Structure formats: structure tokens, C-alpha cells
N, CA, C and O atoms as a GROMACS GRO file, in nm:
protein
  260
    1UNK      N    1   0.083  -0.116   0.000
    1UNK     CA    2   0.000   0.000   0.000
    1UNK      C    3   0.088   0.124   0.000
    1UNK      O    4   0.179   0.138   0.081
    2UNK      N    5   0.059   0.211  -0.092
    2UNK     CA    6   0.132   0.337  -0.097
    2UNK      C    7   0.055   0.447  -0.024
    2UNK      O    8   0.115   0.527   0.049
    3UNK      N    9  -0.077   0.451  -0.043
    3UNK     CA   10  -0.158   0.551   0.027
    3UNK      C   11  -0.301   0.502   0.037
    3UNK      O   12  -0.344   0.418  -0.041
    4UNK      N   13  -0.374   0.556   0.132
    4UNK     CA   14  -0.513   0.518   0.153
    4UNK      C   15  -0.525   0.389   0.232
    4UNK      O   16  -0.427   0.335   0.284
    5UNK      N   17  -0.648   0.342   0.240
    5UNK     CA   18  -0.678   0.218   0.313
    5UNK      C   19  -0.766   0.130   0.225
    5UNK      O   20  -0.864   0.178   0.169
    6UNK      N   21  -0.731   0.003   0.212
    6UNK     CA   22  -0.811  -0.092   0.137
    6UNK      C   23  -0.841  -0.214   0.225
    6UNK      O   24  -0.774  -0.237   0.326
    7UNK      N   25  -0.940  -0.290   0.185
    7UNK     CA   26  -0.976  -0.414   0.254
    7UNK      C   27  -0.932  -0.530   0.167
    7UNK      O   28  -0.966  -0.539   0.049
    8UNK      N   29  -0.855  -0.620   0.227
    8UNK     CA   30  -0.812  -0.742   0.160
    8UNK      C   31  -0.896  -0.859   0.211
    8UNK      O   32  -0.935  -0.862   0.327
    9UNK      N   33  -0.923  -0.953   0.122
    9UNK     CA   34  -0.974  -1.083   0.163
    9UNK      C   35  -0.884  -1.186   0.098
    9UNK      O   36  -0.873  -1.193  -0.025
   10UNK      N   37  -0.819  -1.265   0.181
   10UNK     CA   38  -0.731  -1.372   0.134
   10UNK      C   39  -0.780  -1.500   0.198
   10UNK      O   40  -0.770  -1.519   0.319
   11UNK      N   41  -0.834  -1.588   0.115
   11UNK     CA   42  -0.905  -1.707   0.163
   11UNK      C   43  -1.013  -1.661   0.262
   11UNK      O   44  -1.103  -1.588   0.221
   12UNK      N   45  -1.007  -1.701   0.389
   12UNK     CA   46  -1.111  -1.662   0.485
   12UNK      C   47  -1.073  -1.541   0.570
   12UNK      O   48  -1.152  -1.498   0.654
   13UNK      N   49  -0.953  -1.486   0.550
   13UNK     CA   50  -0.906  -1.373   0.630
   13UNK      C   51  -0.943  -1.241   0.564
   13UNK      O   52  -0.916  -1.220   0.446
   14UNK      N   53  -1.005  -1.152   0.641
   14UNK     CA   54  -1.042  -1.019   0.594
   14UNK      C   55  -0.972  -0.918   0.684
   14UNK      O   56  -0.982  -0.926   0.807
   15UNK      N   57  -0.900  -0.822   0.623
   15UNK     CA   58  -0.829  -0.722   0.703
   15UNK      C   59  -0.806  -0.596   0.620
   15UNK      O   60  -0.807  -0.599   0.497
   16UNK      N   61  -0.785  -0.485   0.691
   16UNK     CA   62  -0.753  -0.359   0.626
   16UNK      C   63  -0.602  -0.340   0.622
   16UNK      O   64  -0.530  -0.387   0.710
   17UNK      N   65  -0.556  -0.271   0.519
   17UNK     CA   66  -0.414  -0.238   0.507
   17UNK      C   67  -0.404  -0.091   0.470
   17UNK      O   68  -0.479  -0.041   0.386
   18UNK      N   69  -0.309  -0.023   0.532
   18UNK     CA   70  -0.289   0.118   0.507
   18UNK      C   71  -0.152   0.145   0.451
   18UNK      O   72  -0.080   0.053   0.414
   19UNK      N   73  -0.114   0.273   0.445
   19UNK     CA   74   0.014   0.313   0.387
   19UNK      C   75   0.132   0.240   0.451
   19UNK      O   76   0.135   0.214   0.571
   20UNK      N   77   0.228   0.209   0.366
   20UNK     CA   78   0.352   0.142   0.406
   20UNK      C   79   0.329   0.002   0.460
   20UNK      O   80   0.403  -0.046   0.546
   21UNK      N   81   0.225  -0.064   0.409
   21UNK     CA   82   0.195  -0.202   0.447
   21UNK      C   83   0.222  -0.292   0.327
   21UNK      O   84   0.181  -0.261   0.215
   22UNK      N   85   0.291  -0.402   0.352
   22UNK     CA   86   0.314  -0.501   0.248
   22UNK      C   87   0.233  -0.626   0.281
   22UNK      O   88   0.228  -0.668   0.397
   23UNK      N   89   0.170  -0.684   0.181
   23UNK     CA   90   0.090  -0.805   0.199
   23UNK      C   91   0.140  -0.908   0.099
   23UNK      O   92   0.139  -0.883  -0.022
   24UNK      N   93   0.183  -1.023   0.148
   24UNK     CA   94   0.227  -1.131   0.059
   24UNK      C   95   0.113  -1.231   0.047
   24UNK      O   96   0.056  -1.275   0.147
   25UNK      N   97   0.082  -1.267  -0.077
   25UNK     CA   98  -0.029  -1.358  -0.103
   25UNK      C   99   0.025  -1.478  -0.179
   25UNK      O  100   0.088  -1.463  -0.284
   26UNK      N  101   0.001  -1.598  -0.128
   26UNK     CA  102   0.042  -1.719  -0.197
   26UNK      C  103  -0.033  -1.735  -0.328
   26UNK      O  104  -0.147  -1.692  -0.340
   27UNK      N  105   0.032  -1.796  -0.426
   27UNK     CA  106  -0.027  -1.810  -0.558
   27UNK      C  107  -0.154  -1.892  -0.563
   27UNK      O  108  -0.234  -1.874  -0.654
   28UNK      N  109  -0.174  -1.982  -0.466
   28UNK     CA  110  -0.294  -2.065  -0.469
   28UNK      C  111  -0.406  -2.010  -0.382
   28UNK      O  112  -0.510  -2.075  -0.368
   29UNK      N  113  -0.388  -1.893  -0.323
   29UNK     CA  114  -0.490  -1.835  -0.234
   29UNK      C  115  -0.596  -1.760  -0.315
   29UNK      O  116  -0.563  -1.692  -0.413
   30UNK      N  117  -0.721  -1.773  -0.275
   30UNK     CA  118  -0.826  -1.687  -0.329
   30UNK      C  119  -0.805  -1.550  -0.267
   30UNK      O  120  -0.785  -1.539  -0.147
   31UNK      N  121  -0.810  -1.447  -0.351
   31UNK     CA  122  -0.785  -1.314  -0.297
   31UNK      C  123  -0.863  -1.208  -0.373
   31UNK      O  124  -0.899  -1.223  -0.490
   32UNK      N  125  -0.887  -1.100  -0.300
   32UNK     CA  126  -0.954  -0.985  -0.356
   32UNK      C  127  -0.917  -0.865  -0.272
   32UNK      O  128  -0.881  -0.878  -0.155
   33UNK      N  129  -0.925  -0.748  -0.330
   33UNK     CA  130  -0.896  -0.624  -0.258
   33UNK      C  131  -0.990  -0.517  -0.310
   33UNK      O  132  -1.016  -0.509  -0.431
   34UNK      N  133  -1.042  -0.436  -0.220
   34UNK     CA  134  -1.124  -0.323  -0.265
   34UNK      C  135  -1.119  -0.208  -0.166
   34UNK      O  136  -1.080  -0.225  -0.050
   35UNK      N  137  -1.158  -0.092  -0.214
   35UNK     CA  138  -1.157   0.031  -0.137
   35UNK      C  139  -1.299   0.057  -0.087
   35UNK      O  140  -1.389   0.083  -0.167
   36UNK      N  141  -1.318   0.051   0.044
   36UNK     CA  142  -1.450   0.076   0.104
   36UNK      C  143  -1.470   0.222   0.143
   36UNK      O  144  -1.573   0.258   0.199
   37UNK      N  145  -1.372   0.306   0.113
   37UNK     CA  146  -1.379   0.446   0.154
   37UNK      C  147  -1.410   0.535   0.034
   37UNK      O  148  -1.412   0.490  -0.080
   38UNK      N  149  -1.435   0.662   0.063
   38UNK     CA  150  -1.454   0.761  -0.044
   38UNK      C  151  -1.321   0.821  -0.088
   38UNK      O  152  -1.316   0.898  -0.185
   39UNK      N  153  -1.213   0.787  -0.017
   39UNK     CA  154  -1.080   0.841  -0.049
   39UNK      C  155  -1.012   0.756  -0.156
   39UNK      O  156  -1.041   0.637  -0.170
   40UNK      N  157  -0.922   0.819  -0.230
   40UNK     CA  158  -0.844   0.745  -0.329
   40UNK      C  159  -0.734   0.666  -0.260
   40UNK      O  160  -0.687   0.703  -0.153
   41UNK      N  161  -0.695   0.556  -0.323
   41UNK     CA  162  -0.586   0.472  -0.271
   41UNK      C  163  -0.487   0.444  -0.382
   41UNK      O  164  -0.521   0.452  -0.500
   42UNK      N  165  -0.366   0.411  -0.343
   42UNK     CA  166  -0.264   0.368  -0.438
   42UNK      C  167  -0.210   0.235  -0.388
   42UNK      O  168  -0.165   0.223  -0.274
   43UNK      N  169  -0.215   0.137  -0.475
   43UNK     CA  170  -0.176   0.001  -0.442
   43UNK      C  171  -0.076  -0.045  -0.548
   43UNK      O  172  -0.101  -0.032  -0.668
   44UNK      N  173   0.037  -0.097  -0.505
   44UNK     CA  174   0.140  -0.146  -0.596
   44UNK      C  175   0.143  -0.298  -0.587
   44UNK      O  176   0.161  -0.354  -0.479
   45UNK      N  177   0.125  -0.365  -0.701
   45UNK     CA  178   0.118  -0.511  -0.703
   45UNK      C  179   0.229  -0.566  -0.792
   45UNK      O  180   0.248  -0.521  -0.905
   46UNK      N  181   0.301  -0.664  -0.739
   46UNK     CA  182   0.402  -0.736  -0.816
   46UNK      C  183   0.353  -0.879  -0.833
   46UNK      O  184   0.304  -0.941  -0.738
   47UNK      N  185   0.365  -0.931  -0.954
   47UNK     CA  186   0.319  -1.066  -0.981
   47UNK      C  187   0.405  -1.128  -1.091
   47UNK      O  188   0.451  -1.059  -1.182
   48UNK      N  189   0.425  -1.255  -1.080
   48UNK     CA  190   0.497  -1.327  -1.184
   48UNK      C  191   0.402  -1.354  -1.300
   48UNK      O  192   0.288  -1.396  -1.278
   49UNK      N  193   0.449  -1.332  -1.421
   49UNK     CA  194   0.366  -1.355  -1.540
   49UNK      C  195   0.370  -1.503  -1.578
   49UNK      O  196   0.477  -1.563  -1.585
   50UNK      N  197   0.253  -1.561  -1.601
   50UNK     CA  198   0.242  -1.699  -1.647
   50UNK      C  199   0.185  -1.700  -1.788
   50UNK      O  200   0.098  -1.618  -1.820
   51UNK      N  201   0.233  -1.790  -1.871
   51UNK     CA  202   0.181  -1.798  -2.008
   51UNK      C  203   0.033  -1.835  -2.009
   51UNK      O  204  -0.044  -1.780  -2.087
   52UNK      N  205  -0.006  -1.929  -1.922
   52UNK     CA  206  -0.146  -1.970  -1.912
   52UNK      C  207  -0.185  -1.973  -1.765
   52UNK      O  208  -0.185  -2.079  -1.702
   53UNK      N  209  -0.219  -1.856  -1.709
   53UNK     CA  210  -0.252  -1.853  -1.566
   53UNK      C  211  -0.381  -1.929  -1.536
   53UNK      O  212  -0.477  -1.921  -1.613
   54UNK      N  213  -0.382  -2.002  -1.425
   54UNK     CA  214  -0.506  -2.070  -1.386
   54UNK      C  215  -0.608  -1.966  -1.339
   54UNK      O  216  -0.571  -1.867  -1.275
   55UNK      N  217  -0.733  -1.987  -1.371
   55UNK     CA  218  -0.838  -1.895  -1.329
   55UNK      C  219  -0.951  -1.972  -1.263
   55UNK      O  220  -0.996  -2.074  -1.315
   56UNK      N  221  -0.995  -1.923  -1.150
   56UNK     CA  222  -1.106  -1.984  -1.080
   56UNK      C  223  -1.182  -1.874  -1.008
   56UNK      O  224  -1.120  -1.782  -0.955
   57UNK      N  225  -1.313  -1.882  -1.006
   57UNK     CA  226  -1.394  -1.781  -0.937
   57UNK      C  227  -1.485  -1.849  -0.836
   57UNK      O  228  -1.517  -1.967  -0.847
   58UNK      N  229  -1.526  -1.771  -0.737
   58UNK     CA  230  -1.624  -1.814  -0.638
   58UNK      C  231  -1.731  -1.707  -0.628
   58UNK      O  232  -1.702  -1.594  -0.588
   59UNK      N  233  -1.852  -1.741  -0.664
   59UNK     CA  234  -1.960  -1.642  -0.660
   59UNK      C  235  -1.987  -1.589  -0.521
   59UNK      O  236  -2.029  -1.474  -0.507
   60UNK      N  237  -1.964  -1.669  -0.418
   60UNK     CA  238  -1.996  -1.630  -0.281
   60UNK      C  239  -1.872  -1.589  -0.200
   60UNK      O  240  -1.875  -1.594  -0.078
   61UNK      N  241  -1.764  -1.548  -0.268
   61UNK     CA  242  -1.640  -1.517  -0.197
   61UNK      C  243  -1.657  -1.400  -0.100
   61UNK      O  244  -1.614  -1.409   0.016
   62UNK      N  245  -1.719  -1.291  -0.144
   62UNK     CA  246  -1.752  -1.179  -0.054
   62UNK      C  247  -1.898  -1.197  -0.012
   62UNK      O  248  -1.988  -1.196  -0.096
   63UNK      N  249  -1.920  -1.212   0.116
   63UNK     CA  250  -2.057  -1.227   0.166
   63UNK      C  251  -2.134  -1.098   0.144
   63UNK      O  252  -2.078  -0.989   0.156
   64UNK      N  253  -2.262  -1.109   0.111
   64UNK     CA  254  -2.347  -0.992   0.094
   64UNK      C  255  -2.374  -0.929   0.230
   64UNK      O  256  -2.390  -0.999   0.330
   65UNK      N  257  -2.378  -0.796   0.232
   65UNK     CA  258  -2.402  -0.725   0.359
   65UNK      C  259  -2.548  -0.727   0.395
   65UNK      O  260  -2.586  -0.672   0.498
   0.00000   0.00000   0.00000
């Protein structure tokens, strides 16, 4: 995180991350990140490029409020 606050969900863990926070995510983890605030955020992501990345979705990953 460079600036602002975002909410991460990695598998079953949900947490907020703010400026100067690093989050390491394993390649096989279900993950998502979003901004729940009205403020802008800056997020820097590094990832290894795969020729054929595996893709999987879960419709119920974020529970409805």
C-alpha cells in the first residue's frame, strides 16, 4: 500500500491495510482487494507472469451485507 486504506480478503481472512503495508499472497490463495472508503488509494502489485494462468472464481467469496 502506498496511500489510503483498502480491505483485503485472502481465503477466509479479511483485514484492512494502510500506507507502508506489504501483503504477501500465496499463488494458490483466493484473494480480492477493494476500497471501502470515499478516499483514493494507491496500491502497488508485483506478480509473476504466467503464459497460461489458472483462473477460478467463487460467486460467494464476498458475503453480501
